[in-house]
CHARMM-style PDB file with segment names, atoms N, HN, CA, C and O in Angstrom:
ATOM      1  N   MET     1      -4.118  15.653 -19.918  1.00  0.00      PROA
ATOM      2  CA  MET     1      -4.268  14.495 -18.727  1.00  0.00      PROA
ATOM      3  C   MET     1      -5.142  13.651 -19.221  1.00  0.00      PROA
ATOM      4  O   MET     1      -4.968  12.443 -19.059  1.00  0.00      PROA
ATOM      5  N   GLU     2      -5.746  13.921 -19.601  1.00  0.00      PROA
ATOM      6  HN  GLU     2      -5.887  14.902 -19.732  1.00  0.00      PROA
ATOM      7  CA  GLU     2      -6.179  12.774 -20.890  1.00  0.00      PROA
ATOM      8  C   GLU     2      -5.533  11.659 -21.133  1.00  0.00      PROA
ATOM      9  O   GLU     2      -5.844  10.602 -20.583  1.00  0.00      PROA
ATOM     10  N   LYS     3      -4.544  11.771 -22.000  1.00  0.00      PROA
ATOM     11  HN  LYS     3      -4.291  12.629 -22.447  1.00  0.00      PROA
ATOM     12  CA  LYS     3      -4.033  10.121 -22.030  1.00  0.00      PROA
ATOM     13  C   LYS     3      -3.069   9.930 -20.271  1.00  0.00      PROA
ATOM     14  O   LYS     3      -2.612   8.832 -19.952  1.00  0.00      PROA
ATOM     15  N   LEU     4      -2.989  10.611 -19.769  1.00  0.00      PROA
ATOM     16  HN  LEU     4      -3.360  11.502 -20.029  1.00  0.00      PROA
ATOM     17  CA  LEU     4      -2.450  10.379 -18.496  1.00  0.00      PROA
ATOM     18  C   LEU     4      -3.208   9.263 -18.028  1.00  0.00      PROA
ATOM     19  O   LEU     4      -2.619   8.190 -17.889  1.00  0.00      PROA
ATOM     20  N   ILE     5      -4.683   9.370 -17.706  1.00  0.00      PROA
ATOM     21  HN  ILE     5      -5.161  10.241 -17.818  1.00  0.00      PROA
ATOM     22  CA  ILE     5      -5.746   9.148 -16.809  1.00  0.00      PROA
ATOM     23  C   ILE     5      -6.215   7.310 -17.777  1.00  0.00      PROA
ATOM     24  O   ILE     5      -6.126   6.166 -17.330  1.00  0.00      PROA
ATOM     25  N   ASN     6      -6.748   7.865 -19.337  1.00  0.00      PROA
ATOM     26  HN  ASN     6      -6.821   8.794 -19.700  1.00  0.00      PROA
ATOM     27  CA  ASN     6      -7.031   7.332 -19.929  1.00  0.00      PROA
ATOM     28  C   ASN     6      -7.097   5.541 -19.796  1.00  0.00      PROA
ATOM     29  O   ASN     6      -6.040   4.964 -20.051  1.00  0.00      PROA
ATOM     30  N   GLY     7      -8.191   4.762 -19.444  1.00  0.00      PROA
ATOM     31  HN  GLY     7      -9.050   5.230 -19.236  1.00  0.00      PROA
ATOM     32  CA  GLY     7      -7.466   2.782 -19.143  1.00  0.00      PROA
ATOM     33  C   GLY     7      -7.355   3.121 -18.016  1.00  0.00      PROA
ATOM     34  O   GLY     7      -8.548   3.017 -17.732  1.00  0.00      PROA
ATOM     35  N   LYS     8      -6.760   3.550 -16.835  1.00  0.00      PROA
ATOM     36  HN  LYS     8      -5.791   3.634 -17.066  1.00  0.00      PROA
ATOM     37  CA  LYS     8      -6.987   3.688 -15.079  1.00  0.00      PROA
ATOM     38  C   LYS     8      -8.102   3.474 -15.096  1.00  0.00      PROA
ATOM     39  O   LYS     8      -9.014   3.716 -15.887  1.00  0.00      PROA
ATOM     40  N   ILE     9      -7.955   2.631 -13.471  1.00  0.00      PROA
ATOM     41  HN  ILE     9      -7.214   2.435 -12.828  1.00  0.00      PROA
ATOM     42  CA  ILE     9      -8.785   3.245 -12.415  1.00  0.00      PROA
ATOM     43  C   ILE     9      -8.517   4.133 -11.155  1.00  0.00      PROA
ATOM     44  O   ILE     9      -7.560   4.018 -10.390  1.00  0.00      PROA
ATOM     45  N   ALA    10      -9.401   4.919 -11.090  1.00  0.00      PROA
ATOM     46  HN  ALA    10     -10.179   5.013 -11.712  1.00  0.00      PROA
ATOM     47  CA  ALA    10      -9.206   6.040  -9.677  1.00  0.00      PROA
ATOM     48  C   ALA    10     -10.327   5.741  -9.247  1.00  0.00      PROA
ATOM     49  O   ALA    10     -11.488   5.637  -9.641  1.00  0.00      PROA
ATOM     50  N   LEU    11      -9.611   5.603  -8.177  1.00  0.00      PROA
ATOM     51  HN  LEU    11      -8.668   5.688  -7.857  1.00  0.00      PROA
ATOM     52  CA  LEU    11     -10.144   5.942  -6.523  1.00  0.00      PROA
ATOM     53  C   LEU    11     -11.101   7.196  -6.187  1.00  0.00      PROA
ATOM     54  O   LEU    11     -10.472   8.172  -6.594  1.00  0.00      PROA
ATOM     55  N   VAL    12     -12.138   7.566  -5.722  1.00  0.00      PROA
ATOM     56  HN  VAL    12     -12.649   6.773  -5.391  1.00  0.00      PROA
ATOM     57  CA  VAL    12     -12.387   8.969  -5.199  1.00  0.00      PROA
ATOM     58  C   VAL    12     -13.486   9.124  -3.865  1.00  0.00      PROA
ATOM     59  O   VAL    12     -14.670   8.793  -3.927  1.00  0.00      PROA
ATOM     60  N   THR    13     -12.949   9.585  -2.904  1.00  0.00      PROA
ATOM     61  HN  THR    13     -11.987   9.855  -2.854  1.00  0.00      PROA
ATOM     62  CA  THR    13     -13.002   9.072  -1.510  1.00  0.00      PROA
ATOM     63  C   THR    13     -14.018  10.199  -1.203  1.00  0.00      PROA
ATOM     64  O   THR    13     -13.419  11.237  -0.920  1.00  0.00      PROA
ATOM     65  N   GLY    14     -15.119  10.301  -1.176  1.00  0.00      PROA
ATOM     66  HN  GLY    14     -15.605   9.458  -1.407  1.00  0.00      PROA
ATOM     67  CA  GLY    14     -16.723  11.223  -1.164  1.00  0.00      PROA
ATOM     68  C   GLY    14     -17.494  11.120  -1.883  1.00  0.00      PROA
ATOM     69  O   GLY    14     -18.618  11.614  -1.794  1.00  0.00      PROA
ATOM     70  N   GLY    15     -16.843  10.087  -3.254  1.00  0.00      PROA
ATOM     71  HN  GLY    15     -15.930   9.685  -3.326  1.00  0.00      PROA
ATOM     72  CA  GLY    15     -17.303  10.541  -4.760  1.00  0.00      PROA
ATOM     73  C   GLY    15     -19.332  10.542  -4.738  1.00  0.00      PROA
ATOM     74  O   GLY    15     -20.091  10.776  -5.679  1.00  0.00      PROA
ATOM     75  N   SER    16     -19.646  10.210  -3.380  1.00  0.00      PROA
ATOM     76  HN  SER    16     -19.029  10.020  -2.616  1.00  0.00      PROA
ATOM     77  CA  SER    16     -21.244  10.178  -3.764  1.00  0.00      PROA
ATOM     78  C   SER    16     -21.808  11.536  -4.077  1.00  0.00      PROA
ATOM     79  O   SER    16     -22.981  11.813  -3.829  1.00  0.00      PROA
ATOM     80  N   ARG    17     -20.855  12.489  -4.695  1.00  0.00      PROA
ATOM     81  HN  ARG    17     -19.902  12.265  -4.897  1.00  0.00      PROA
ATOM     82  CA  ARG    17     -21.476  14.492  -3.964  1.00  0.00      PROA
ATOM     83  C   ARG    17     -20.767  14.913  -3.732  1.00  0.00      PROA
ATOM     84  O   ARG    17     -19.630  14.618  -3.362  1.00  0.00      PROA
ATOM     85  N   GLY    18     -21.822  16.548  -4.072  1.00  0.00      PROA
ATOM     86  HN  GLY    18     -22.745  16.788  -4.372  1.00  0.00      PROA
ATOM     87  CA  GLY    18     -20.658  17.193  -4.258  1.00  0.00      PROA
ATOM     88  C   GLY    18     -18.685  17.067  -5.156  1.00  0.00      PROA
ATOM     89  O   GLY    18     -18.424  16.463  -6.196  1.00  0.00      PROA
ATOM     90  N   LEU    19     -18.050  17.572  -4.590  1.00  0.00      PROA
ATOM     91  HN  LEU    19     -18.261  18.063  -3.744  1.00  0.00      PROA
ATOM     92  CA  LEU    19     -16.611  18.302  -5.280  1.00  0.00      PROA
ATOM     93  C   LEU    19     -15.991  15.880  -5.914  1.00  0.00      PROA
ATOM     94  O   LEU    19     -15.466  15.241  -6.826  1.00  0.00      PROA
ATOM     95  N   GLY    20     -16.279  15.800  -5.298  1.00  0.00      PROA
ATOM     96  HN  GLY    20     -16.705  16.319  -4.557  1.00  0.00      PROA
ATOM     97  CA  GLY    20     -16.225  13.989  -5.329  1.00  0.00      PROA
ATOM     98  C   GLY    20     -16.729  13.196  -6.430  1.00  0.00      PROA
ATOM     99  O   GLY    20     -16.196  12.338  -7.134  1.00  0.00      PROA
ATOM    100  N   LYS    21     -18.202  13.831  -6.396  1.00  0.00      PROA
ATOM    101  HN  LYS    21     -18.636  14.528  -5.825  1.00  0.00      PROA
ATOM    102  CA  LYS    21     -18.660  13.104  -7.847  1.00  0.00      PROA
ATOM    103  C   LYS    21     -18.431  13.771  -8.853  1.00  0.00      PROA
ATOM    104  O   LYS    21     -18.304  13.291  -9.979  1.00  0.00      PROA
ATOM    105  N   ASN    22     -18.333  15.188  -8.511  1.00  0.00      PROA
ATOM    106  HN  ASN    22     -18.436  15.579  -7.596  1.00  0.00      PROA
ATOM    107  CA  ASN    22     -17.788  16.045  -9.727  1.00  0.00      PROA
ATOM    108  C   ASN    22     -16.311  15.574 -11.077  1.00  0.00      PROA
ATOM    109  O   ASN    22     -16.108  15.552 -12.291  1.00  0.00      PROA
ATOM    110  N   GLU    23     -15.403  15.176  -9.307  1.00  0.00      PROA
ATOM    111  HN  GLU    23     -15.567  15.193  -8.321  1.00  0.00      PROA
ATOM    112  CA  GLU    23     -14.358  14.619  -9.894  1.00  0.00      PROA
ATOM    113  C   GLU    23     -14.436  13.071 -10.513  1.00  0.00      PROA
ATOM    114  O   GLU    23     -13.703  12.815 -11.469  1.00  0.00      PROA
ATOM    115  N   ALA    24     -15.336  12.010  -9.966  1.00  0.00      PROA
ATOM    116  HN  ALA    24     -15.930  12.218  -9.190  1.00  0.00      PROA
ATOM    117  CA  ALA    24     -15.224  11.051  -9.998  1.00  0.00      PROA
ATOM    118  C   ALA    24     -16.170  10.980 -12.023  1.00  0.00      PROA
ATOM    119  O   ALA    24     -16.067   9.978 -12.731  1.00  0.00      PROA
ATOM    120  N   LEU    25     -16.833  12.067 -12.397  1.00  0.00      PROA
ATOM    121  HN  LEU    25     -16.917  12.881 -11.822  1.00  0.00      PROA
ATOM    122  CA  LEU    25     -17.465  12.181 -13.204  1.00  0.00      PROA
ATOM    123  C   LEU    25     -16.822  12.790 -14.551  1.00  0.00      PROA
ATOM    124  O   LEU    25     -17.160  12.797 -15.735  1.00  0.00      PROA
ATOM    125  N   GLN    26     -15.866  13.237 -13.903  1.00  0.00      PROA
ATOM    126  HN  GLN    26     -15.591  13.231 -12.941  1.00  0.00      PROA
ATOM    127  CA  GLN    26     -14.468  14.140 -14.551  1.00  0.00      PROA
ATOM    128  C   GLN    26     -13.952  12.821 -15.703  1.00  0.00      PROA
ATOM    129  O   GLN    26     -14.160  12.487 -16.869  1.00  0.00      PROA
ATOM    130  N   LEU    27     -12.877  12.208 -14.079  1.00  0.00      PROA
ATOM    131  HN  LEU    27     -12.708  12.480 -13.132  1.00  0.00      PROA
ATOM    132  CA  LEU    27     -12.352  11.548 -14.603  1.00  0.00      PROA
ATOM    133  C   LEU    27     -13.509   9.813 -15.543  1.00  0.00      PROA
ATOM    134  O   LEU    27     -12.793   9.003 -16.132  1.00  0.00      PROA
ATOM    135  N   ALA    28     -14.581   9.610 -15.540  1.00  0.00      PROA
ATOM    136  HN  ALA    28     -15.163  10.268 -15.062  1.00  0.00      PROA
ATOM    137  CA  ALA    28     -14.780   8.708 -16.636  1.00  0.00      PROA
ATOM    138  C   ALA    28     -14.870   9.645 -17.864  1.00  0.00      PROA
ATOM    139  O   ALA    28     -15.090   9.051 -18.920  1.00  0.00      PROA
ATOM    140  N   ASP    29     -14.707  11.390 -17.963  1.00  0.00      PROA
ATOM    141  HN  ASP    29     -14.528  11.872 -17.106  1.00  0.00      PROA
ATOM    142  CA  ASP    29     -15.519  11.395 -18.916  1.00  0.00      PROA
ATOM    143  C   ASP    29     -13.838  11.333 -19.946  1.00  0.00      PROA
ATOM    144  O   ASP    29     -13.803  11.401 -21.175  1.00  0.00      PROA
ATOM    145  N   PHE    30     -12.670  11.200 -19.079  1.00  0.00      PROA
ATOM    146  HN  PHE    30     -12.698  11.145 -18.081  1.00  0.00      PROA
ATOM    147  CA  PHE    30     -11.276  11.333 -19.369  1.00  0.00      PROA
ATOM    148  C   PHE    30     -11.468   9.632 -20.027  1.00  0.00      PROA
ATOM    149  O   PHE    30     -10.706   9.340 -20.948  1.00  0.00      PROA
ATOM    150  N   GLY    31     -12.358   8.679 -19.601  1.00  0.00      PROA
ATOM    151  HN  GLY    31     -12.978   8.917 -18.853  1.00  0.00      PROA
ATOM    152  CA  GLY    31     -11.572   7.125 -19.946  1.00  0.00      PROA
ATOM    153  C   GLY    31     -11.459   5.981 -19.152  1.00  0.00      PROA
ATOM    154  O   GLY    31     -11.287   4.808 -19.481  1.00  0.00      PROA
ATOM    155  N   SER    32     -11.648   6.785 -17.461  1.00  0.00      PROA
ATOM    156  HN  SER    32     -11.788   7.738 -17.193  1.00  0.00      PROA
ATOM    157  CA  SER    32     -10.828   6.493 -16.044  1.00  0.00      PROA
ATOM    158  C   SER    32     -12.474   5.285 -15.871  1.00  0.00      PROA
ATOM    159  O   SER    32     -13.550   5.659 -16.338  1.00  0.00      PROA
ATOM    160  N   ASP    33     -12.349   4.138 -15.265  1.00  0.00      PROA
ATOM    161  HN  ASP    33     -11.475   3.834 -14.886  1.00  0.00      PROA
ATOM    162  CA  ASP    33     -12.779   3.734 -14.539  1.00  0.00      PROA
ATOM    163  C   ASP    33     -12.693   4.017 -13.232  1.00  0.00      PROA
ATOM    164  O   ASP    33     -11.597   4.333 -12.769  1.00  0.00      PROA
ATOM    165  N   VAL    34     -14.091   3.935 -12.231  1.00  0.00      PROA
ATOM    166  HN  VAL    34     -14.981   3.678 -12.607  1.00  0.00      PROA
ATOM    167  CA  VAL    34     -13.694   4.748 -10.957  1.00  0.00      PROA
ATOM    168  C   VAL    34     -14.289   3.790  -9.550  1.00  0.00      PROA
ATOM    169  O   VAL    34     -15.377   3.215  -9.509  1.00  0.00      PROA
ATOM    170  N   ILE    35     -13.439   3.811  -8.661  1.00  0.00      PROA
ATOM    171  HN  ILE    35     -12.555   4.278  -8.694  1.00  0.00      PROA
ATOM    172  CA  ILE    35     -13.864   3.762  -7.545  1.00  0.00      PROA
ATOM    173  C   ILE    35     -14.367   4.834  -7.196  1.00  0.00      PROA
ATOM    174  O   ILE    35     -13.906   5.941  -7.472  1.00  0.00      PROA
ATOM    175  N   ILE    36     -15.846   4.504  -6.244  1.00  0.00      PROA
ATOM    176  HN  ILE    36     -16.220   3.604  -6.020  1.00  0.00      PROA
ATOM    177  CA  ILE    36     -15.932   5.694  -5.200  1.00  0.00      PROA
ATOM    178  C   ILE    36     -15.950   5.289  -4.033  1.00  0.00      PROA
ATOM    179  O   ILE    36     -15.868   4.133  -3.619  1.00  0.00      PROA
ATOM    180  N   THR    37     -16.050   6.185  -3.514  1.00  0.00      PROA
ATOM    181  HN  THR    37     -16.116   7.124  -3.850  1.00  0.00      PROA
ATOM    182  CA  THR    37     -16.114   5.926  -1.721  1.00  0.00      PROA
ATOM    183  C   THR    37     -17.318   6.782  -1.511  1.00  0.00      PROA
ATOM    184  O   THR    37     -17.479   7.782  -2.212  1.00  0.00      PROA
ATOM    185  N   TYR    38     -18.595   6.280  -0.129  1.00  0.00      PROA
ATOM    186  HN  TYR    38     -18.464   5.468   0.440  1.00  0.00      PROA
ATOM    187  CA  TYR    38     -19.452   7.220   0.091  1.00  0.00      PROA
ATOM    188  C   TYR    38     -19.614   6.723   1.873  1.00  0.00      PROA
ATOM    189  O   TYR    38     -19.138   5.673   2.304  1.00  0.00      PROA
ATOM    190  N   ARG    39     -20.454   7.827   2.803  1.00  0.00      PROA
ATOM    191  HN  ARG    39     -20.841   8.680   2.452  1.00  0.00      PROA
ATOM    192  CA  ARG    39     -20.602   6.937   3.880  1.00  0.00      PROA
ATOM    193  C   ARG    39     -21.759   7.162   4.114  1.00  0.00      PROA
ATOM    194  O   ARG    39     -21.857   8.285   3.620  1.00  0.00      PROA
ATOM    195  N   SER    40     -22.401   7.005   4.374  1.00  0.00      PROA
ATOM    196  HN  SER    40     -22.321   6.093   4.775  1.00  0.00      PROA
ATOM    197  CA  SER    40     -23.741   7.800   4.513  1.00  0.00      PROA
ATOM    198  C   SER    40     -25.075   7.200   3.096  1.00  0.00      PROA
ATOM    199  O   SER    40     -26.168   6.640   3.180  1.00  0.00      PROA
ATOM    200  N   LYS    41     -24.337   7.629   2.068  1.00  0.00      PROA
ATOM    201  HN  LYS    41     -23.449   8.084   2.000  1.00  0.00      PROA
ATOM    202  CA  LYS    41     -25.631   8.454   1.176  1.00  0.00      PROA
ATOM    203  C   LYS    41     -25.793   7.436  -0.087  1.00  0.00      PROA
ATOM    204  O   LYS    41     -25.626   7.827  -1.242  1.00  0.00      PROA
ATOM    205  N   LYS    42     -26.122   6.143   0.231  1.00  0.00      PROA
ATOM    206  HN  LYS    42     -26.258   5.826   1.170  1.00  0.00      PROA
ATOM    207  CA  LYS    42     -26.172   5.322  -0.812  1.00  0.00      PROA
ATOM    208  C   LYS    42     -26.767   5.697  -1.928  1.00  0.00      PROA
ATOM    209  O   LYS    42     -26.035   5.487  -2.896  1.00  0.00      PROA
ATOM    210  N   GLU    43     -27.890   6.214  -2.232  1.00  0.00      PROA
ATOM    211  HN  GLU    43     -28.484   6.385  -1.446  1.00  0.00      PROA
ATOM    212  CA  GLU    43     -28.741   6.151  -3.023  1.00  0.00      PROA
ATOM    213  C   GLU    43     -27.709   6.839  -4.245  1.00  0.00      PROA
ATOM    214  O   GLU    43     -27.561   6.549  -5.432  1.00  0.00      PROA
ATOM    215  N   GLU    44     -26.991   8.028  -3.246  1.00  0.00      PROA
ATOM    216  HN  GLU    44     -27.111   8.263  -2.281  1.00  0.00      PROA
ATOM    217  CA  GLU    44     -26.841   9.238  -4.284  1.00  0.00      PROA
ATOM    218  C   GLU    44     -25.240   8.500  -4.857  1.00  0.00      PROA
ATOM    219  O   GLU    44     -24.521   8.882  -5.781  1.00  0.00      PROA
ATOM    220  N   ALA    45     -25.098   7.599  -4.126  1.00  0.00      PROA
ATOM    221  HN  ALA    45     -25.682   7.289  -3.376  1.00  0.00      PROA
ATOM    222  CA  ALA    45     -23.590   6.998  -4.526  1.00  0.00      PROA
ATOM    223  C   ALA    45     -23.897   5.440  -6.239  1.00  0.00      PROA
ATOM    224  O   ALA    45     -23.205   5.025  -7.169  1.00  0.00      PROA
ATOM    225  N   GLU    46     -25.119   5.208  -5.776  1.00  0.00      PROA
ATOM    226  HN  GLU    46     -25.681   5.545  -5.020  1.00  0.00      PROA
ATOM    227  CA  GLU    46     -25.115   4.804  -6.896  1.00  0.00      PROA
ATOM    228  C   GLU    46     -25.533   5.002  -8.404  1.00  0.00      PROA
ATOM    229  O   GLU    46     -25.337   4.423  -9.472  1.00  0.00      PROA
ATOM    230  N   GLN    47     -26.230   6.147  -7.933  1.00  0.00      PROA
ATOM    231  HN  GLN    47     -26.390   6.617  -7.065  1.00  0.00      PROA
ATOM    232  CA  GLN    47     -26.740   7.327  -9.116  1.00  0.00      PROA
ATOM    233  C   GLN    47     -25.924   7.748  -9.589  1.00  0.00      PROA
ATOM    234  O   GLN    47     -26.292   7.893 -10.755  1.00  0.00      PROA
ATOM    235  N   VAL    48     -24.726   8.168  -9.476  1.00  0.00      PROA
ATOM    236  HN  VAL    48     -24.426   8.050  -8.529  1.00  0.00      PROA
ATOM    237  CA  VAL    48     -22.899   8.582  -9.587  1.00  0.00      PROA
ATOM    238  C   VAL    48     -22.276   7.083 -10.114  1.00  0.00      PROA
ATOM    239  O   VAL    48     -21.163   7.070 -10.641  1.00  0.00      PROA
ATOM    240  N   VAL    49     -22.823   6.195  -9.995  1.00  0.00      PROA
ATOM    241  HN  VAL    49     -23.727   6.206  -9.567  1.00  0.00      PROA
ATOM    242  CA  VAL    49     -22.495   5.020 -10.249  1.00  0.00      PROA
ATOM    243  C   VAL    49     -23.523   4.425 -11.810  1.00  0.00      PROA
ATOM    244  O   VAL    49     -23.178   3.347 -12.293  1.00  0.00      PROA
ATOM    245  N   ARG    50     -24.118   4.807 -12.141  1.00  0.00      PROA
ATOM    246  HN  ARG    50     -24.399   5.683 -11.748  1.00  0.00      PROA
ATOM    247  CA  ARG    50     -25.141   5.028 -13.572  1.00  0.00      PROA
ATOM    248  C   ARG    50     -24.427   5.895 -13.746  1.00  0.00      PROA
ATOM    249  O   ARG    50     -23.464   5.520 -14.414  1.00  0.00      PROA
ATOM    250  N   ASP    51     -24.389   6.885 -13.491  1.00  0.00      PROA
ATOM    251  HN  ASP    51     -25.171   7.190 -12.948  1.00  0.00      PROA
ATOM    252  CA  ASP    51     -24.032   8.007 -14.873  1.00  0.00      PROA
ATOM    253  C   ASP    51     -22.711   7.969 -15.290  1.00  0.00      PROA
ATOM    254  O   ASP    51     -22.368   8.399 -16.392  1.00  0.00      PROA
ATOM    255  N   ILE    52     -21.905   7.458 -14.442  1.00  0.00      PROA
ATOM    256  HN  ILE    52     -22.184   7.108 -13.547  1.00  0.00      PROA
ATOM    257  CA  ILE    52     -20.613   6.766 -14.760  1.00  0.00      PROA
ATOM    258  C   ILE    52     -20.528   5.939 -15.724  1.00  0.00      PROA
ATOM    259  O   ILE    52     -19.778   6.063 -16.692  1.00  0.00      PROA
ATOM    260  N   GLU    53     -21.598   4.684 -15.438  1.00  0.00      PROA
ATOM    261  HN  GLU    53     -22.207   4.583 -14.652  1.00  0.00      PROA
ATOM    262  CA  GLU    53     -21.224   4.133 -16.233  1.00  0.00      PROA
ATOM    263  C   GLU    53     -22.087   4.232 -17.948  1.00  0.00      PROA
ATOM    264  O   GLU    53     -21.821   3.600 -18.971  1.00  0.00      PROA
ATOM    265  N   ALA    54     -22.881   5.006 -17.764  1.00  0.00      PROA
ATOM    266  HN  ALA    54     -23.098   5.519 -16.933  1.00  0.00      PROA
ATOM    267  CA  ALA    54     -23.568   5.670 -18.799  1.00  0.00      PROA
ATOM    268  C   ALA    54     -22.712   6.691 -19.987  1.00  0.00      PROA
ATOM    269  O   ALA    54     -22.998   7.245 -21.049  1.00  0.00      PROA
ATOM    270  N   LYS    55     -21.288   6.532 -18.934  1.00  0.00      PROA
ATOM    271  HN  LYS    55     -21.057   6.083 -18.072  1.00  0.00      PROA
ATOM    272  CA  LYS    55     -20.186   6.890 -20.429  1.00  0.00      PROA
ATOM    273  C   LYS    55     -19.379   6.266 -20.494  1.00  0.00      PROA
ATOM    274  O   LYS    55     -18.170   6.492 -20.557  1.00  0.00      PROA
ATOM    275  N   GLY    56     -20.198   5.000 -20.483  1.00  0.00      PROA
ATOM    276  HN  GLY    56     -21.180   4.817 -20.431  1.00  0.00      PROA
ATOM    277  CA  GLY    56     -19.320   4.214 -21.021  1.00  0.00      PROA
ATOM    278  C   GLY    56     -18.305   3.040 -19.990  1.00  0.00      PROA
ATOM    279  O   GLY    56     -18.081   1.838 -20.135  1.00  0.00      PROA
ATOM    280  N   GLN    57     -17.831   4.105 -18.869  1.00  0.00      PROA
ATOM    281  HN  GLN    57     -18.013   5.081 -18.751  1.00  0.00      PROA
ATOM    282  CA  GLN    57     -16.310   3.282 -18.188  1.00  0.00      PROA
ATOM    283  C   GLN    57     -17.964   2.655 -17.165  1.00  0.00      PROA
ATOM    284  O   GLN    57     -19.166   2.765 -16.923  1.00  0.00      PROA
ATOM    285  N   GLN    58     -16.187   1.739 -16.857  1.00  0.00      PROA
ATOM    286  HN  GLN    58     -15.210   1.649 -17.053  1.00  0.00      PROA
ATOM    287  CA  GLN    58     -17.231   0.386 -14.665  1.00  0.00      PROA
ATOM    288  C   GLN    58     -16.701   1.757 -13.688  1.00  0.00      PROA
ATOM    289  O   GLN    58     -15.790   2.580 -13.780  1.00  0.00      PROA
ATOM    290  N   ALA    59     -17.705   1.516 -12.817  1.00  0.00      PROA
ATOM    291  HN  ALA    59     -18.445   0.848 -12.741  1.00  0.00      PROA
ATOM    292  CA  ALA    59     -18.112   2.029 -11.509  1.00  0.00      PROA
ATOM    293  C   ALA    59     -18.069   1.088 -10.744  1.00  0.00      PROA
ATOM    294  O   ALA    59     -18.140  -0.080 -11.125  1.00  0.00      PROA
ATOM    295  N   MET    60     -17.931   1.489  -9.395  1.00  0.00      PROA
ATOM    296  HN  MET    60     -17.874   2.438  -9.086  1.00  0.00      PROA
ATOM    297  CA  MET    60     -18.303   0.430  -8.568  1.00  0.00      PROA
ATOM    298  C   MET    60     -18.979   1.709  -7.300  1.00  0.00      PROA
ATOM    299  O   MET    60     -19.095   2.848  -7.752  1.00  0.00      PROA
ATOM    300  N   ALA    61     -19.367   1.507  -5.897  1.00  0.00      PROA
ATOM    301  HN  ALA    61     -19.273   0.582  -5.529  1.00  0.00      PROA
ATOM    302  CA  ALA    61     -19.046   2.090  -4.754  1.00  0.00      PROA
ATOM    303  C   ALA    61     -19.739   1.839  -3.478  1.00  0.00      PROA
ATOM    304  O   ALA    61     -20.899   1.896  -3.071  1.00  0.00      PROA
ATOM    305  N   LEU    62     -18.291   1.466  -2.888  1.00  0.00      PROA
ATOM    306  HN  LEU    62     -17.349   1.420  -3.219  1.00  0.00      PROA
ATOM    307  CA  LEU    62     -17.868   0.717  -1.463  1.00  0.00      PROA
ATOM    308  C   LEU    62     -18.203   1.830  -0.684  1.00  0.00      PROA
ATOM    309  O   LEU    62     -17.923   2.999  -0.948  1.00  0.00      PROA
ATOM    310  N   GLN    63     -18.909   1.350   0.435  1.00  0.00      PROA
ATOM    311  HN  GLN    63     -19.137   0.401   0.650  1.00  0.00      PROA
ATOM    312  CA  GLN    63     -19.571   1.902   1.564  1.00  0.00      PROA
ATOM    313  C   GLN    63     -18.610   2.325   2.638  1.00  0.00      PROA
ATOM    314  O   GLN    63     -18.085   1.348   3.172  1.00  0.00      PROA
ATOM    315  N   LEU    64     -18.082   3.890   3.287  1.00  0.00      PROA
ATOM    316  HN  LEU    64     -18.508   4.684   2.853  1.00  0.00      PROA
ATOM    317  CA  LEU    64     -16.535   3.255   3.857  1.00  0.00      PROA
ATOM    318  C   LEU    64     -16.293   4.879   4.639  1.00  0.00      PROA
ATOM    319  O   LEU    64     -16.101   6.050   4.311  1.00  0.00      PROA
ATOM    320  N   ASP    65     -16.380   4.406   5.330  1.00  0.00      PROA
ATOM    321  HN  ASP    65     -16.535   3.455   5.596  1.00  0.00      PROA
ATOM    322  CA  ASP    65     -15.531   5.633   6.556  1.00  0.00      PROA
ATOM    323  C   ASP    65     -14.295   5.548   7.354  1.00  0.00      PROA
ATOM    324  O   ASP    65     -13.806   4.876   8.263  1.00  0.00      PROA
ATOM    325  N   ILE    66     -13.969   6.737   6.440  1.00  0.00      PROA
ATOM    326  HN  ILE    66     -14.366   7.283   5.702  1.00  0.00      PROA
ATOM    327  CA  ILE    66     -12.193   6.965   6.831  1.00  0.00      PROA
ATOM    328  C   ILE    66     -12.070   7.629   7.912  1.00  0.00      PROA
ATOM    329  O   ILE    66     -10.924   7.470   8.333  1.00  0.00      PROA
ATOM    330  N   ALA    67     -12.687   8.308   8.590  1.00  0.00      PROA
ATOM    331  HN  ALA    67     -13.618   8.438   8.249  1.00  0.00      PROA
ATOM    332  CA  ALA    67     -12.706   8.615  10.050  1.00  0.00      PROA
ATOM    333  C   ALA    67     -12.066   7.871  10.701  1.00  0.00      PROA
ATOM    334  OT1 ALA    67     -12.000   8.018  11.921  1.00  0.00      PROA
TER     335      ALA     67
END
């Protein structure tokens, strides 16, 4: 799997907590830059971005309500 996503950009909806957060961090471990979306937990989303950047990948959080 790592070879498939290394150097790619991943989009994770609901990436500020729970399963989405875990997925975003795992993708960063595999070498992917990550864009996460969040609905209302801006501080949590910003922390995930910092965690991803600490792994050496680029990250961005976008507020988005897909409902």
